[in-house]
Steps between C-alpha positions, in 0.01 A plus 500: 500500500617852431461788745170585336371153579471399136658169414793517259475278195701181487623387161514139396825429309285354221305827469525652149603830660827339610605487134352838408722673240621782723688672217163642395563744779864540397649827392508438124224251420215752476711733285591214266133403473415860409780511240360184341135609513501631139674193361825302481829677569861404463733493798686814387178696465393401850842595632481848340157564648602374844824700519601438862474120469816302434506243222540221756205610712283540188602153374439344843160668535393395150613143571298493825199645317539240226520222759174624656330515162471880491715552189594294199848520348533424132774526239459758224682560175613849426735721308754466780514122484209421726447492870213443735194693599272481797122513499238483771302181533132514588605439861740797479225715345276413793732714716418820307182577696677431829789727402257775394331474840835517682608801294178675596560418866855633474383827340236543769734426793843614377513817711399305811758229428779753445404684820512173696845421359629849583362472855659159543837615361496810720482291819862390451451186704778304331274292280496771233844409367392141439178604329646768272823311416334209317 
């Protein structure tokens, strides 16, 4: 029981939530989904649109998304000798409404979130270095 008296949930190891693809909440997944919303894109195009991401992190994120069935990777021929492109699967497309909802929430609460972070950082309680250094 918690202090409020409400029982905390217990999770069976066989529960589907134990294998939930947590990268959906990762830093780059939603942005990659949005980049692929209009259609397939090559790795280099994604990299240009997601400037701060390293090639390794982009490749790792795309691989994890492919493993979870969110994107499909396929070879393409081209004037530069070919390559691969990535496209959203129907499962990946199903995230678009969720992402739109989260973007709306972020727009609505951004000032409040930033104020909370500033208040927390201003306390100087020693935890700030760990939080901001990630």
